C-alpha beads as a LAMMPS data file, in Angstrom:
LAMMPS data file: protein, C-alpha beads

355 atoms
354 bonds

1 atom types
1 bond types

-500.0 500.0 xlo xhi
-500.0 500.0 ylo yhi
-500.0 500.0 zlo zhi

Masses

1 110.0

Atoms # bond

1 1 1 -388.106 92.610 -276.995
2 1 1 -391.875 91.842 -276.513
3 1 1 -393.539 89.571 -279.265
4 1 1 -396.861 90.012 -280.595
5 1 1 -398.811 87.783 -279.654
6 1 1 -399.792 86.287 -276.362
7 1 1 -397.941 82.993 -275.513
8 1 1 -399.561 79.533 -274.795
9 1 1 -398.691 78.323 -271.145
10 1 1 -400.409 75.107 -270.746
11 1 1 -400.740 73.475 -267.089
12 1 1 -401.557 70.188 -266.636
13 1 1 -403.728 69.021 -263.378
14 1 1 -405.700 71.757 -261.362
15 1 1 -404.584 70.784 -257.787
16 1 1 -403.425 73.328 -255.202
17 1 1 -400.111 73.941 -257.568
18 1 1 -401.632 73.705 -260.884
19 1 1 -404.897 75.820 -260.409
20 1 1 -402.710 78.965 -258.663
21 1 1 -400.117 78.881 -261.285
22 1 1 -403.154 79.225 -263.946
23 1 1 -404.884 81.822 -262.093
24 1 1 -401.305 84.059 -261.724
25 1 1 -400.602 84.031 -265.272
26 1 1 -404.549 84.139 -267.001
27 1 1 -404.008 87.718 -267.489
28 1 1 -400.536 87.321 -268.787
29 1 1 -400.759 84.476 -271.404
30 1 1 -403.131 81.997 -273.145
31 1 1 -403.599 79.344 -270.585
32 1 1 -405.129 75.976 -270.809
33 1 1 -405.477 73.894 -267.701
34 1 1 -405.766 70.066 -268.403
35 1 1 -407.810 67.994 -265.926
36 1 1 -409.930 65.348 -265.447
37 1 1 -412.812 67.331 -263.403
38 1 1 -414.209 70.812 -263.686
39 1 1 -413.677 71.477 -259.982
40 1 1 -410.595 72.598 -257.748
41 1 1 -410.793 71.223 -254.333
42 1 1 -408.572 72.333 -251.184
43 1 1 -407.477 68.695 -250.471
44 1 1 -406.709 68.542 -247.023
45 1 1 -410.312 69.480 -245.863
46 1 1 -411.364 65.994 -247.992
47 1 1 -411.912 64.441 -244.489
48 1 1 -413.576 66.984 -242.330
49 1 1 -416.275 67.370 -245.811
50 1 1 -417.206 63.497 -245.071
51 1 1 -418.561 64.616 -241.760
52 1 1 -419.902 68.232 -242.757
53 1 1 -421.268 69.138 -245.590
54 1 1 -420.814 73.039 -244.771
55 1 1 -417.049 72.324 -245.402
56 1 1 -417.592 70.504 -248.857
57 1 1 -419.426 73.070 -249.559
58 1 1 -416.410 75.954 -249.227
59 1 1 -413.863 73.450 -250.213
60 1 1 -414.767 72.730 -253.674
61 1 1 -415.242 75.223 -256.223
62 1 1 -415.770 75.809 -260.057
63 1 1 -412.661 76.426 -262.074
64 1 1 -414.903 79.108 -264.100
65 1 1 -415.405 81.273 -260.990
66 1 1 -411.720 81.959 -260.000
67 1 1 -410.401 81.020 -263.500
68 1 1 -412.638 83.222 -266.019
69 1 1 -409.312 83.795 -268.783
70 1 1 -408.830 80.458 -268.892
71 1 1 -409.447 77.593 -271.199
72 1 1 -410.469 73.990 -269.469
73 1 1 -410.311 70.602 -270.951
74 1 1 -411.807 68.099 -269.220
75 1 1 -409.584 64.764 -269.948
76 1 1 -406.582 63.477 -268.858
77 1 1 -403.102 64.370 -270.026
78 1 1 -401.733 61.640 -272.217
79 1 1 -398.624 62.739 -273.800
80 1 1 -396.257 65.294 -274.296
81 1 1 -393.810 66.214 -277.103
82 1 1 -391.852 69.359 -277.892
83 1 1 -394.759 71.492 -278.655
84 1 1 -397.802 69.911 -277.450
85 1 1 -399.798 67.809 -274.866
86 1 1 -402.368 65.049 -275.857
87 1 1 -405.092 64.794 -274.127
88 1 1 -406.676 61.257 -273.467
89 1 1 -409.461 62.403 -275.160
90 1 1 -407.545 63.637 -278.483
91 1 1 -407.458 67.071 -278.143
92 1 1 -403.560 68.371 -279.430
93 1 1 -402.806 71.466 -277.187
94 1 1 -399.863 73.930 -278.405
95 1 1 -397.340 75.190 -275.702
96 1 1 -394.865 77.488 -275.483
97 1 1 -394.515 76.942 -271.595
98 1 1 -395.644 73.951 -269.776
99 1 1 -396.314 73.136 -266.272
100 1 1 -396.586 70.009 -264.989
101 1 1 -398.573 69.552 -261.985
102 1 1 -400.091 66.013 -262.017
103 1 1 -399.359 65.285 -258.025
104 1 1 -401.459 62.181 -257.387
105 1 1 -404.517 60.274 -258.827
106 1 1 -407.511 60.748 -257.356
107 1 1 -410.578 59.125 -258.620
108 1 1 -412.652 62.176 -258.440
109 1 1 -416.381 63.046 -259.849
110 1 1 -416.058 65.058 -262.690
111 1 1 -418.711 67.839 -261.736
112 1 1 -418.627 69.821 -258.306
113 1 1 -422.500 68.669 -257.729
114 1 1 -421.676 65.192 -258.071
115 1 1 -418.404 65.668 -255.877
116 1 1 -421.037 67.233 -253.362
117 1 1 -423.217 64.150 -253.449
118 1 1 -419.694 61.921 -252.843
119 1 1 -419.089 63.794 -249.895
120 1 1 -423.389 63.369 -248.512
121 1 1 -423.271 60.030 -249.538
122 1 1 -419.850 59.140 -247.518
123 1 1 -421.701 61.169 -244.509
124 1 1 -425.057 59.314 -244.790
125 1 1 -422.838 55.925 -244.574
126 1 1 -421.147 57.085 -241.629
127 1 1 -423.907 58.372 -239.494
128 1 1 -425.730 55.533 -240.030
129 1 1 -423.359 52.882 -238.873
130 1 1 -422.556 52.030 -235.185
131 1 1 -419.038 50.737 -235.727
132 1 1 -416.328 51.868 -238.373
133 1 1 -412.995 50.510 -239.276
134 1 1 -410.397 52.965 -240.517
135 1 1 -407.265 51.346 -242.970
136 1 1 -404.079 53.212 -242.871
137 1 1 -402.284 55.495 -239.604
138 1 1 -401.081 58.274 -242.466
139 1 1 -401.977 61.681 -241.860
140 1 1 -405.278 61.073 -243.550
141 1 1 -406.685 57.948 -241.588
142 1 1 -405.822 60.042 -238.052
143 1 1 -407.789 63.393 -239.403
144 1 1 -410.282 61.446 -240.425
145 1 1 -410.419 59.134 -237.052
146 1 1 -410.539 62.653 -235.371
147 1 1 -413.191 64.140 -237.664
148 1 1 -415.333 61.183 -236.794
149 1 1 -414.965 60.865 -233.372
150 1 1 -415.553 64.541 -232.683
151 1 1 -418.729 64.767 -234.420
152 1 1 -420.318 61.065 -233.403
153 1 1 -418.373 60.469 -230.040
154 1 1 -420.712 57.019 -229.695
155 1 1 -419.383 55.627 -232.521
156 1 1 -416.942 52.463 -232.097
157 1 1 -413.851 53.630 -234.200
158 1 1 -411.033 50.847 -235.256
159 1 1 -408.401 52.228 -237.212
160 1 1 -405.140 49.513 -238.369
161 1 1 -401.832 50.574 -239.594
162 1 1 -399.573 48.214 -241.195
163 1 1 -396.437 50.442 -239.883
164 1 1 -395.193 50.255 -236.637
165 1 1 -396.137 53.988 -235.337
166 1 1 -398.950 56.545 -236.542
167 1 1 -397.987 59.261 -238.980
168 1 1 -394.836 57.979 -239.864
169 1 1 -393.836 61.015 -241.891
170 1 1 -392.956 62.935 -238.717
171 1 1 -391.013 62.193 -235.730
172 1 1 -392.003 59.519 -232.743
173 1 1 -392.866 62.356 -230.186
174 1 1 -395.765 63.692 -233.129
175 1 1 -396.823 60.114 -233.700
176 1 1 -397.101 58.795 -229.940
177 1 1 -399.071 62.002 -229.252
178 1 1 -401.518 61.137 -231.922
179 1 1 -401.713 57.563 -230.787
180 1 1 -402.560 59.064 -227.356
181 1 1 -405.302 61.510 -228.128
182 1 1 -407.139 58.656 -230.058
183 1 1 -406.941 56.151 -227.511
184 1 1 -408.180 59.134 -225.051
185 1 1 -411.143 59.264 -227.228
186 1 1 -411.725 55.341 -226.996
187 1 1 -410.570 54.653 -230.935
188 1 1 -408.774 51.206 -231.073
189 1 1 -405.467 51.508 -233.115
190 1 1 -404.079 48.541 -234.320
191 1 1 -400.254 48.590 -235.893
192 1 1 -398.045 46.355 -237.296
193 1 1 -401.006 44.507 -239.185
194 1 1 -403.148 44.751 -242.445
195 1 1 -406.218 43.614 -242.854
196 1 1 -408.343 41.498 -245.292
197 1 1 -410.964 43.491 -247.055
198 1 1 -413.056 40.620 -247.864
199 1 1 -415.056 40.385 -244.771
200 1 1 -415.247 36.696 -243.504
201 1 1 -419.122 37.406 -242.840
202 1 1 -420.865 40.670 -242.737
203 1 1 -419.323 43.080 -241.369
204 1 1 -416.666 41.057 -239.826
205 1 1 -412.740 41.221 -240.871
206 1 1 -409.504 39.980 -240.122
207 1 1 -406.121 41.214 -240.125
208 1 1 -402.843 39.558 -240.608
209 1 1 -401.956 39.191 -236.847
210 1 1 -405.387 37.428 -236.721
211 1 1 -407.459 39.713 -234.856
212 1 1 -410.727 40.330 -235.652
213 1 1 -412.930 43.350 -236.174
214 1 1 -416.454 43.672 -236.771
215 1 1 -417.511 47.147 -238.705
216 1 1 -420.685 48.153 -240.512
217 1 1 -418.299 50.240 -242.709
218 1 1 -414.764 50.442 -243.649
219 1 1 -413.251 53.474 -244.651
220 1 1 -409.384 52.849 -246.967
221 1 1 -407.313 55.528 -246.105
222 1 1 -404.097 54.007 -247.861
223 1 1 -401.604 55.297 -250.196
224 1 1 -402.611 57.645 -252.803
225 1 1 -401.285 56.921 -256.413
226 1 1 -398.640 59.179 -257.415
227 1 1 -399.587 60.957 -260.823
228 1 1 -396.660 59.877 -263.034
229 1 1 -397.436 57.122 -264.622
230 1 1 -398.529 59.023 -267.884
231 1 1 -395.252 60.186 -267.976
232 1 1 -393.528 57.097 -268.835
233 1 1 -393.220 57.333 -272.320
234 1 1 -393.265 61.136 -272.521
235 1 1 -390.330 63.382 -273.174
236 1 1 -389.651 63.651 -269.895
237 1 1 -389.549 59.837 -269.100
238 1 1 -385.610 60.134 -268.097
239 1 1 -386.523 63.225 -265.422
240 1 1 -388.082 60.599 -263.433
241 1 1 -386.305 59.331 -260.446
242 1 1 -387.050 56.144 -258.856
243 1 1 -390.180 57.182 -257.111
244 1 1 -391.895 58.536 -260.103
245 1 1 -391.157 62.297 -259.013
246 1 1 -389.970 64.664 -261.606
247 1 1 -386.283 65.994 -261.310
248 1 1 -386.453 69.844 -261.356
249 1 1 -383.635 72.520 -261.266
250 1 1 -383.385 75.408 -258.886
251 1 1 -386.137 77.466 -261.281
252 1 1 -388.321 74.062 -260.884
253 1 1 -388.176 73.617 -264.326
254 1 1 -387.847 69.767 -265.358
255 1 1 -383.832 69.246 -265.723
256 1 1 -382.754 69.764 -269.710
257 1 1 -386.219 71.530 -270.368
258 1 1 -385.877 74.923 -270.732
259 1 1 -390.068 75.685 -271.173
260 1 1 -391.304 72.964 -269.035
261 1 1 -391.656 73.686 -265.753
262 1 1 -393.357 70.911 -262.476
263 1 1 -394.543 71.885 -259.255
264 1 1 -396.553 70.712 -256.164
265 1 1 -395.984 66.894 -255.071
266 1 1 -394.979 65.418 -258.635
267 1 1 -391.342 66.920 -258.001
268 1 1 -388.674 65.198 -256.511
269 1 1 -387.609 67.964 -253.827
270 1 1 -386.412 67.239 -250.263
271 1 1 -389.216 68.249 -248.709
272 1 1 -392.543 66.741 -247.230
273 1 1 -395.320 66.830 -249.907
274 1 1 -397.949 69.508 -248.087
275 1 1 -400.255 72.174 -249.827
276 1 1 -398.340 75.379 -248.624
277 1 1 -395.010 74.492 -250.194
278 1 1 -397.149 73.787 -253.392
279 1 1 -398.510 77.330 -253.584
280 1 1 -395.216 78.574 -253.187
281 1 1 -394.066 76.575 -256.389
282 1 1 -396.810 77.785 -257.984
283 1 1 -395.945 81.821 -256.560
284 1 1 -392.252 81.276 -257.655
285 1 1 -392.913 79.151 -260.965
286 1 1 -395.851 82.131 -262.051
287 1 1 -392.827 84.822 -261.385
288 1 1 -390.860 83.395 -263.206
289 1 1 -393.078 82.713 -266.082
290 1 1 -394.178 86.255 -266.208
291 1 1 -390.350 87.228 -266.168
292 1 1 -389.843 85.053 -269.850
293 1 1 -393.422 85.520 -271.422
294 1 1 -391.825 89.156 -271.414
295 1 1 -388.743 88.464 -272.901
296 1 1 -386.639 88.705 -269.942
297 1 1 -383.346 86.352 -269.108
298 1 1 -382.981 83.644 -266.570
299 1 1 -379.974 85.171 -264.999
300 1 1 -383.286 87.239 -263.613
301 1 1 -385.163 83.673 -262.535
302 1 1 -386.230 82.985 -258.800
303 1 1 -384.417 80.475 -256.867
304 1 1 -386.536 77.941 -254.892
305 1 1 -385.160 77.300 -251.383
306 1 1 -386.784 73.680 -250.196
307 1 1 -389.699 74.373 -247.295
308 1 1 -388.863 74.057 -243.768
309 1 1 -390.408 71.064 -242.166
310 1 1 -393.889 72.135 -240.677
311 1 1 -396.432 69.421 -240.276
312 1 1 -399.831 69.915 -238.587
313 1 1 -402.104 66.983 -238.115
314 1 1 -405.687 67.890 -236.888
315 1 1 -407.329 65.557 -234.843
316 1 1 -410.926 66.968 -234.345
317 1 1 -412.178 70.314 -234.607
318 1 1 -410.136 71.728 -231.564
319 1 1 -406.993 69.894 -231.282
320 1 1 -404.011 69.083 -233.322
321 1 1 -400.259 67.563 -233.241
322 1 1 -397.577 69.711 -234.884
323 1 1 -394.321 69.125 -235.709
324 1 1 -392.467 72.477 -236.730
325 1 1 -388.861 72.639 -237.223
326 1 1 -388.078 68.876 -235.360
327 1 1 -390.045 70.608 -232.264
328 1 1 -393.567 68.676 -231.369
329 1 1 -397.166 70.397 -230.007
330 1 1 -400.004 69.069 -229.421
331 1 1 -403.367 69.923 -228.216
332 1 1 -405.943 72.866 -228.356
333 1 1 -402.474 75.482 -229.405
334 1 1 -402.042 73.885 -232.742
335 1 1 -405.601 73.356 -233.158
336 1 1 -406.117 76.973 -232.662
337 1 1 -403.845 77.201 -235.740
338 1 1 -404.737 74.439 -238.648
339 1 1 -407.857 72.569 -236.650
340 1 1 -410.838 75.402 -236.390
341 1 1 -411.272 76.030 -240.776
342 1 1 -408.644 73.716 -241.673
343 1 1 -407.013 77.169 -243.446
344 1 1 -409.966 76.882 -246.207
345 1 1 -411.068 80.385 -245.400
346 1 1 -407.228 81.575 -245.656
347 1 1 -407.000 79.860 -249.163
348 1 1 -410.115 80.639 -250.502
349 1 1 -408.625 84.425 -250.296
350 1 1 -405.309 83.055 -252.072
351 1 1 -407.429 81.673 -254.906
352 1 1 -409.196 85.068 -254.953
353 1 1 -412.707 83.822 -253.919
354 1 1 -414.412 85.560 -250.709
355 1 1 -413.249 83.165 -247.311

Bonds

1 1 1 2
2 1 2 3
3 1 3 4
4 1 4 5
5 1 5 6
6 1 6 7
7 1 7 8
8 1 8 9
9 1 9 10
10 1 10 11
11 1 11 12
12 1 12 13
13 1 13 14
14 1 14 15
15 1 15 16
16 1 16 17
17 1 17 18
18 1 18 19
19 1 19 20
20 1 20 21
21 1 21 22
22 1 22 23
23 1 23 24
24 1 24 25
25 1 25 26
26 1 26 27
27 1 27 28
28 1 28 29
29 1 29 30
30 1 30 31
31 1 31 32
32 1 32 33
33 1 33 34
34 1 34 35
35 1 35 36
36 1 36 37
37 1 37 38
38 1 38 39
39 1 39 40
40 1 40 41
41 1 41 42
42 1 42 43
43 1 43 44
44 1 44 45
45 1 45 46
46 1 46 47
47 1 47 48
48 1 48 49
49 1 49 50
50 1 50 51
51 1 51 52
52 1 52 53
53 1 53 54
54 1 54 55
55 1 55 56
56 1 56 57
57 1 57 58
58 1 58 59
59 1 59 60
60 1 60 61
61 1 61 62
62 1 62 63
63 1 63 64
64 1 64 65
65 1 65 66
66 1 66 67
67 1 67 68
68 1 68 69
69 1 69 70
70 1 70 71
71 1 71 72
72 1 72 73
73 1 73 74
74 1 74 75
75 1 75 76
76 1 76 77
77 1 77 78
78 1 78 79
79 1 79 80
80 1 80 81
81 1 81 82
82 1 82 83
83 1 83 84
84 1 84 85
85 1 85 86
86 1 86 87
87 1 87 88
88 1 88 89
89 1 89 90
90 1 90 91
91 1 91 92
92 1 92 93
93 1 93 94
94 1 94 95
95 1 95 96
96 1 96 97
97 1 97 98
98 1 98 99
99 1 99 100
100 1 100 101
101 1 101 102
102 1 102 103
103 1 103 104
104 1 104 105
105 1 105 106
106 1 106 107
107 1 107 108
108 1 108 109
109 1 109 110
110 1 110 111
111 1 111 112
112 1 112 113
113 1 113 114
114 1 114 115
115 1 115 116
116 1 116 117
117 1 117 118
118 1 118 119
119 1 119 120
120 1 120 121
121 1 121 122
122 1 122 123
123 1 123 124
124 1 124 125
125 1 125 126
126 1 126 127
127 1 127 128
128 1 128 129
129 1 129 130
130 1 130 131
131 1 131 132
132 1 132 133
133 1 133 134
134 1 134 135
135 1 135 136
136 1 136 137
137 1 137 138
138 1 138 139
139 1 139 140
140 1 140 141
141 1 141 142
142 1 142 143
143 1 143 144
144 1 144 145
145 1 145 146
146 1 146 147
147 1 147 148
148 1 148 149
149 1 149 150
150 1 150 151
151 1 151 152
152 1 152 153
153 1 153 154
154 1 154 155
155 1 155 156
156 1 156 157
157 1 157 158
158 1 158 159
159 1 159 160
160 1 160 161
161 1 161 162
162 1 162 163
163 1 163 164
164 1 164 165
165 1 165 166
166 1 166 167
167 1 167 168
168 1 168 169
169 1 169 170
170 1 170 171
171 1 171 172
172 1 172 173
173 1 173 174
174 1 174 175
175 1 175 176
176 1 176 177
177 1 177 178
178 1 178 179
179 1 179 180
180 1 180 181
181 1 181 182
182 1 182 183
183 1 183 184
184 1 184 185
185 1 185 186
186 1 186 187
187 1 187 188
188 1 188 189
189 1 189 190
190 1 190 191
191 1 191 192
192 1 192 193
193 1 193 194
194 1 194 195
195 1 195 196
196 1 196 197
197 1 197 198
198 1 198 199
199 1 199 200
200 1 200 201
201 1 201 202
202 1 202 203
203 1 203 204
204 1 204 205
205 1 205 206
206 1 206 207
207 1 207 208
208 1 208 209
209 1 209 210
210 1 210 211
211 1 211 212
212 1 212 213
213 1 213 214
214 1 214 215
215 1 215 216
216 1 216 217
217 1 217 218
218 1 218 219
219 1 219 220
220 1 220 221
221 1 221 222
222 1 222 223
223 1 223 224
224 1 224 225
225 1 225 226
226 1 226 227
227 1 227 228
228 1 228 229
229 1 229 230
230 1 230 231
231 1 231 232
232 1 232 233
233 1 233 234
234 1 234 235
235 1 235 236
236 1 236 237
237 1 237 238
238 1 238 239
239 1 239 240
240 1 240 241
241 1 241 242
242 1 242 243
243 1 243 244
244 1 244 245
245 1 245 246
246 1 246 247
247 1 247 248
248 1 248 249
249 1 249 250
250 1 250 251
251 1 251 252
252 1 252 253
253 1 253 254
254 1 254 255
255 1 255 256
256 1 256 257
257 1 257 258
258 1 258 259
259 1 259 260
260 1 260 261
261 1 261 262
262 1 262 263
263 1 263 264
264 1 264 265
265 1 265 266
266 1 266 267
267 1 267 268
268 1 268 269
269 1 269 270
270 1 270 271
271 1 271 272
272 1 272 273
273 1 273 274
274 1 274 275
275 1 275 276
276 1 276 277
277 1 277 278
278 1 278 279
279 1 279 280
280 1 280 281
281 1 281 282
282 1 282 283
283 1 283 284
284 1 284 285
285 1 285 286
286 1 286 287
287 1 287 288
288 1 288 289
289 1 289 290
290 1 290 291
291 1 291 292
292 1 292 293
293 1 293 294
294 1 294 295
295 1 295 296
296 1 296 297
297 1 297 298
298 1 298 299
299 1 299 300
300 1 300 301
301 1 301 302
302 1 302 303
303 1 303 304
304 1 304 305
305 1 305 306
306 1 306 307
307 1 307 308
308 1 308 309
309 1 309 310
310 1 310 311
311 1 311 312
312 1 312 313
313 1 313 314
314 1 314 315
315 1 315 316
316 1 316 317
317 1 317 318
318 1 318 319
319 1 319 320
320 1 320 321
321 1 321 322
322 1 322 323
323 1 323 324
324 1 324 325
325 1 325 326
326 1 326 327
327 1 327 328
328 1 328 329
329 1 329 330
330 1 330 331
331 1 331 332
332 1 332 333
333 1 333 334
334 1 334 335
335 1 335 336
336 1 336 337
337 1 337 338
338 1 338 339
339 1 339 340
340 1 340 341
341 1 341 342
342 1 342 343
343 1 343 344
344 1 344 345
345 1 345 346
346 1 346 347
347 1 347 348
348 1 348 349
349 1 349 350
350 1 350 351
351 1 351 352
352 1 352 353
353 1 353 354
354 1 354 355
């Protein structure tokens, strides 16, 4: 049975997953997207955007460019009831179906123009500094070190990581390859230490191991906060695991809530938190919601199978280290796959934009 009026779908969070599900559903329902900023960003390109303004231009896009039918509310979501999402600004947005996609909290500017200015400022700072300290040896810190050394080979770069090895989310072989690449480019890597970010003198920092680092500029690439704290007093509060991830069923619905889906980094799925998997979540969820929107049965809903482990960490514009199902490769071959364009052209096409 077809209902006469289109249903209300609310998507909270306009990142890789949320923006794609909104795009897929915009012609099938009244879609409202709630996000604190007015533009979409291909987030894994952000390290290159700090050294290459043309990348910042291509990896940031106003939502209105590819979500013409979607109503955008520029705010944080603050609460969920059985029938409405409440925003921090005080909007009450009714929903028939809700998609929660607030993977991480970024303190982004609100407009794309402000976002581009932020990247320009980051570039100017990097360009004018002769020595740079990077804190954090996860993918962001390692990729940023690779980008800077690629663009400005003469700068003195020190990377400090509190863990015993870089890139701890992948195997030790791959992290060793990343370390060797950085050292070959004269990046100084200090492991098992943290840094006191209050300089003892202008531009002089102490590590927890008593080492002194001199740097004109530091960039903090340590963990980004998970975007689930706002859910702690909502109707899904009992569906959060100990890490603040939402527990989902095989159809990516929040356990026990038939009309609430969760996609992207906020889910508790046993897979790496990666952009291409977030896009798979969005595709599957849109397919299932299109079925439900026309009165289809739950038995026909598609089932999500957690993704295989594929990780690429780019090292500058030509090299990368990759781990695919436990197999490690490094150098220019995995670099060809990711590092040249960081999948930006391909991703733009997926969202209906010219590559």
